[in-house]
N, C-alpha and C positions, 0 to 999 in steps of 0.2 A: 931658535927660529925667529927671535926678535919680537916676541909677544910677552906681555905681562899678564899672568893668570892669577886667579884667586885660589889659595891653598888654605884649607882648614888644618892647622897644625896643633901639636901638643895634645893629641887625643890619646886615650888609653890604648896601648899597643894591642893589636889584634892580628891573628894569622889569616891571610887571604890567599887562597890557593897555595898554601905552604910557605908563604913569605910574610915576615912581620911587617905590618904597616903602622905608622904613627901619625898619619895625616891623610887627607883626601883632597883631590882636585875638585873644584866646583864645576858642574856641567849642567846643561839644560837639554831637553829633548822635545821634539815634536814628531809624532809618528815614528818613522824609522831613522830620523836624523838626530845625531848627538853632537853638540858643540860645547867646547870649553868656554867658561865664562872668562872674558878678557877685560882689561882695564884700559881706558883711554886716558891720555894725559900723563903728566909727570908725577906719578905716585911712587914713592920710595919703597923698596923692599922692606917688609915688616910693618907696613902701615896697617892700622886697625880698620876692619870692615864694620860699618855700623848700619 
């Protein structure tokens, strides 16, 4: 879709709704609105979030 998002990877595998997950997407919510955390600018895939 053309957006760069923040993914927390290399987590201990866990089953969520019967599917193994090894990472999470970062999201924020206000009330009943949920949005993915996105990155502006030229950040390369695999960059460290500090």
